[in-house]
C-alpha positions in Angstrom: -25.5 11.7 15.3 -22.8 9.0 14.9 -20.8 9.3 11.8 -20.1 6.2 9.7 -16.4 5.1 9.5 -14.6 6.4 6.5 -13.2 3.8 4.1 -10.2 4.5 1.8 -10.8 3.9 -1.9 -8.3 2.8 -4.5 -8.6 2.0 -8.2 -8.5 -1.7 -7.2 -11.2 -1.7 -4.5 -12.2 -0.2 -1.2 -10.1 -0.7 1.9 -12.4 -1.6 4.8 -12.2 0.4 8.1 -9.6 -1.0 10.5 -10.8 -3.2 13.3 -10.3 -2.0 16.9 -7.2 -4.0 17.7 -4.2 -2.7 19.7 -1.8 -0.9 17.3 1.9 -1.5 17.3 4.4 1.2 16.6 4.1 2.0 12.8 7.0 1.0 10.6 8.4 3.9 8.6 11.7 4.9 6.9 12.8 6.8 10.1 11.8 3.8 12.2 13.9 1.4 10.0 16.8 3.8 10.3 16.4 3.8 14.1 16.4 0.0 14.1 19.6 -0.2 12.1 21.3 2.4 14.3 20.4 0.3 17.3 21.8 -2.8 15.7 18.3 -4.5 15.4 17.9 -6.6 12.3 15.1 -5.8 9.9 12.7 -8.6 8.9 11.0 -8.9 5.6 8.8 -11.6 3.9 6.9 -11.7 0.7 3.1 -11.9 0.8 0.5 -11.8 -2.0 -2.9 -11.8 -0.3 -4.7 -10.2 2.6 -4.6 -13.2 5.1 -0.9 -14.0 4.9 -0.1 -10.3 5.1 -2.2 -9.8 8.2 -0.6 -12.9 9.9 2.9 -11.7 9.1 2.2 -8.3 10.5 0.7 -9.8 13.7 3.8 -11.9 14.1 6.1 -8.8 14.1 7.4 -8.7 10.6 8.5 -5.2 9.8 8.4 -5.2 6.0 6.1 -7.0 3.6 7.2 -7.3 0.0 4.6 -8.0 -2.7 7.2 -9.6 -4.9 6.9 -10.5 -8.6 7.9 -13.9 -7.3 4.1 -14.3 -7.4 4.6 -15.3 -11.0 6.2 -18.6 -9.9 4.6 -19.3 -6.6 1.0 -18.1 -7.4 0.8 -18.2 -11.2 3.0 -21.2 -12.0 5.3 -19.4 -14.3 8.9 -20.4 -14.9 10.3 -16.9 -14.1 9.1 -13.4 -13.0 9.2 -12.0 -16.6 5.6 -12.8 -17.3 4.2 -10.8 -14.4 2.3 -7.7 -15.4 1.8 -4.3 -13.7 -1.9 -5.2 -13.4 -0.9 -8.4 -11.6 1.2 -6.4 -9.2 -1.4 -3.8 -8.5 -4.1 -6.5 -7.8 -1.9 -8.3 -5.3 -0.6 -5.1 -3.7 -4.2 -3.9 -3.1 -5.1 -7.3 -1.6 -2.2 -7.1 0.8 -3.0 -3.5 1.7 -6.6 -4.4 2.5 -5.4 -7.2 4.8 -3.1 -4.9 6.7 -5.9 -2.3 7.1 -8.3 -5.0 8.4 -6.0 -5.6 11.4 -4.6 -2.0 11.8 -1.4 -3.4 10.3 1.7 -1.4 10.7 4.2 -3.2 8.4 6.0 -1.2 5.7 4.6 -2.4 2.3 6.9 -2.7 -0.7 5.8 -3.6 -4.2 7.9 -4.9 -7.0 7.9 -3.0 -10.3 7.6 -5.8 -12.8 9.6 -6.5 -15.9 9.0 -3.9 -18.6 7.3 -1.4 -16.3 10.2 1.0 -15.8 12.9 0.4 -18.5 11.4 2.5 -21.3 11.7 5.9 -19.6 11.7 7.7 -16.2 8.2 8.9 -17.0 7.1 5.3 -17.6 8.6 4.4 -14.2 6.8 7.2 -12.5 3.5 6.1 -14.0 4.0 2.5 -12.9 5.1 3.6 -9.4 2.0 5.8 -9.1 -0.3 2.8 -9.8 1.5 0.7 -7.2 1.4 3.5 -4.6 -2.3 4.1 -5.4 -2.9 0.4 -4.8 -1.5 0.7 -1.3 2.3 0.4 -1.5 4.6 2.6 0.7 7.6 1.9 -1.5 8.5 0.4 -4.9 11.3 -1.9 -5.7 13.2 -2.1 -9.0 16.1 -4.3 -10.2 19.5 -3.6 -11.6 22.2 -1.0 -11.3 23.9 1.5 -13.5 21.1 2.6 -15.8 18.6 2.5 -13.0 20.3 5.2 -10.8 18.7 8.2 -12.8 15.3 6.5 -12.6 15.7 6.1 -8.8 16.6 9.7 -8.5 13.7 10.8 -10.6 11.2 8.8 -8.5 12.7 9.8 -5.1 12.6 13.5 -6.1 8.9 13.1 -6.7 8.2 11.5 -3.3 8.4 7.8 -4.2 10.5 5.8 -1.7 12.6 3.3 -3.6 14.2 -0.1 -2.7 16.9 -1.2 -5.2 17.9 -4.8 -6.0 21.4 -6.0 -6.9 23.1 -9.3 -7.3 20.9 -12.0 -8.8 18.1 -10.0 -10.4 15.4 -12.5 -11.4 13.9 -10.2 -14.1 17.2 -10.5 -16.1 17.9 -14.2 -15.2 18.2 -15.1 -18.9 20.9 -12.5 -19.5 22.7 -13.7 -16.3 22.7 -17.3 -17.6 20.6 -18.7 -14.9 20.2 -18.4 -11.1 23.9 -17.9 -10.3 25.8 -16.1 -7.5 26.8 -12.6 -8.5 29.9 -10.6 -7.5 32.3 -13.5 -7.0 35.1 -12.2 -9.2 37.0 -9.0 -8.5 35.5 -7.4 -11.5 32.0 -8.5 -10.6 32.4 -7.3 -7.0 33.7 -3.9 -8.2 30.8 -3.4 -10.5 28.3 -4.4 -7.8 29.9 -2.0 -5.3 29.9 0.9 -7.8 26.2 0.3 -8.6 25.3 0.1 -4.9 27.0 3.4 -4.1 25.3 5.0 -7.2 21.9 3.8 -6.0 22.5 5.2 -2.5 23.5 8.5 -4.0 20.4 8.5 -6.1 18.3 8.2 -3.0 17.4 4.5 -2.7 16.5 3.9 1.0 16.8 0.1 0.8 18.8 -2.4 -1.2 18.1 -6.1 -1.6 21.2 -8.1 -2.1 20.4 -11.5 -3.6 22.9 -14.4 -3.9 26.0 -12.2 -3.2 29.0 -13.5 -1.3 28.6 -12.9 2.4 31.8 -11.0 2.8 30.9 -8.6 0.0 27.4 -8.1 1.5 29.0 -7.3 4.9 31.3 -4.7 3.3 28.6 -3.1 1.3 26.4 -2.8 4.4 29.2 -0.9 6.1 29.7 1.3 3.1 26.0 2.2 2.7 24.9 4.1 5.9 21.9 5.6 4.2 20.6 2.6 2.3 19.5 -0.4 4.4 20.8 -3.7 2.9 18.3 -6.7 3.0 19.9 -10.0 2.2 18.6 -13.2 0.6 21.3 -15.8 0.1 23.8 -13.1 1.0 24.9 -14.0 4.5 24.2 -12.5 7.9 26.1 -9.2 7.6 23.2 -7.3 6.0 20.9 -4.9 7.9 18.0 -7.3 7.4 16.8 -10.4 5.8 14.0 -11.4 3.3 12.5 -14.7 2.4 9.8 -15.7 -0.1 6.7 -16.8 1.9 6.4 -20.2 0.3 10.1 -21.0 0.9 9.7 -20.0 4.6 6.8 -22.3 5.0 8.4 -25.2 3.1 5.8 -25.3 0.3 7.7 -24.1 -2.7 6.9 -26.2 -5.8 10.5 -26.0 -7.0 13.9 -27.0 -5.5 14.6 -25.2 -2.2 17.8 -23.1 -2.2 20.3 -24.3 0.3 20.2 -21.0 2.2 16.4 -21.2 2.8 15.0 -22.6 6.0 11.6 -24.1 6.5 10.3 -22.3 9.6 7.1 -24.2 9.5 9.0 -27.2 10.7 9.8 -25.3 13.9 6.2 -24.2 14.7 2.7 -25.5 15.2 1.0 -22.8 13.2 1.6 -20.4 10.3 1.8 -17.5 12.7 4.3 -19.5 14.8 6.4 -20.0 11.7 6.5 -16.2 11.1 7.4 -15.6 14.7 10.2 -18.2 14.6 11.5 -16.5 11.5 11.4 -13.0 13.2 13.1 -14.4 16.3 15.8 -16.2 14.3 16.7 -13.1 12.3 16.7 -10.9 15.4 19.0 -13.2 17.4 21.3 -13.9 14.5 20.7 -17.6 14.2 19.3 -17.1 10.7 20.8 -17.0 8.2 23.5 -19.6 8.7 26.7 -18.3 7.1 28.0 -21.8 6.6 25.3 -22.3 3.9 26.4 -19.1 2.1 30.0 -20.1 1.4 29.8 -19.0 -2.2 
């Protein structure tokens, strides 16, 4: 008697059985460490639904971030502050289902939204559990200093963590707007201290956003156990991330100068993803001349 395929259930829906497509080598934390050791750049893009996640995976993107940037590009908000944990779980589950549909092997990261981890370490663990149950392999939280104990608390309980320093969109009002961080000696020293603390706490990845290229390069060398992923931070990081809509040239707002429209280089969305992966791997993106903070 033939047994029916087993489907994986989550609180946010049932993940369909994978289709019989050839499977690439799965991306995992050890695999990312091997890539970095070999000098191969890590590629990451945001995705918020099943279809784009599947296309990104098929194009060879290693990491998919369900970013709280969905507040601006999907919900029309002015910042990420209004995104809820329920929003993040819904989109994480959608992306996870898309990857399962095509036997996807990308590493799936989900943002912990504003207000979901600041109250206590226990609150952070509850929020991380919801995102992991929705399909995430790793959670991402913003800020340094006060976040290190939270990172350690999560990692000790089996939750992989990606940290985020530099421009942290959830605190954009406190930062005075979307400004470069770490330009002054004092700012650079603080950022460096926070980065080392986060590595010591167990963070496996660190997004550096709008940080001077030289500082990003130095931090990458100083953080052997925490893979740096840059956005507007130059080419010296271990990898790069772009918001999906920026990469495709369809952002409703003003495009940052460090962003490149990869759709202009391709005849399909998958081709745009492939062009992005190729450009990051061969070092032609990002262009450091556009990161002269």
